[in-house]
N, C-alpha and C positions, 0 to 999 in steps of 0.2 A: 554259207554263212559268213557274217561279217567277222573280221578280226576282233579278238577280245578287247583291244585297247579302244575300240569304238563302242563297246557295249556299255560303258559306264553310264551313258545317259539313258539307257533302256529302263523302262519301268520294271518293277518286280513282276508284274504280269507277263510282260514281254519276255523277260528272262526265263520265267517258268515255262512259258509256251515253248520256247526254244529248247529248254532242257527236256521237256516231255517229248518233243519231236526227236531229239538226239537219242533218248532212251528208246523210243519206238524203232529208230534205225538200228540201234545195237540188238534189239530183240530179233530183227529180221536179217541183219547183214553180218554181224560179228562172229568171229573175228576174221573170217576168210571168204565172205561171199559179197564183198563190195563190187558193185558193177564196173566193168572195165572202162566205161565211158566216164566214170565219175573221178573228179580230182580228189575226192575225200578218200583217205586211206584209214586203215585200222588205227595207226598211230595219231593222225590228225583228229580222228573222231574221239579217241580216248582223251586227248589233250582238250578238246572242245568240251567234253562232258566235265572234266575237272574245272576248267575255266568258268563254265556256266554255274557250276555248283558254288565256286568261290564267290561269285557275284550274288547268288540267291540266298545262300545259307544265313549270312548275317542279318538279312532283312526279314527273315521269317519270325513271326511273333511267337508261335508255339515252338518253344525250344525242344520239347520232347519229341515232337514230330520231326523237327529239323535234325535231331541227333539220329532218329530211326532211319529216315531217308538217307542222310549222309553215310551212315554205317552200311546200309544196303547198297548204296551207289559205289562205295569203295570196294565192298565185297564183289560186286558185279565186275568192276574193272579188273580187279585182281584175278578173278576167275578167268576171264577172257585172256588176260596177259599170261596166265600160266597154262593156257590151252584147254581149260575145262569149259568147253562151249556150252555144255548142257546146264551147268550151274549158272553160268553167266546169263544165258537166255532165261532161265527160270527167275533169276532175280530181276532181269530187265522186265519181264512180264509182270512180276509183283509190283515193281516201281510204276510201270505204266498204268496198271489198274488202280493205283493209289490216286490217280488223277492229279499229278504233280502241278498241272497248270492252275488248280484250284486251291493251293495251299496258302496263298497270301493271307 
């Protein structure tokens, strides 16, 4: 994925697509199942999720939905960071099934 500083020109749709992809990867890989061949680590993945959300959140029109998604995303990250893989994956699945890419 491109570095966050180059993401500023991305449309909201592109940002949400990337966020949805990163959530999907968290659902299947986090926090300890990243492929050995990948340069993506748990730490870079969580930072990427935070960066993508920082870009997307202020541009969402439905503030209630933005608040719910942001809360679940931060809970997911906190769960993974505390070692609670089951809760993190449950929240990742919940977020992914919200169809994040269609929130614009």
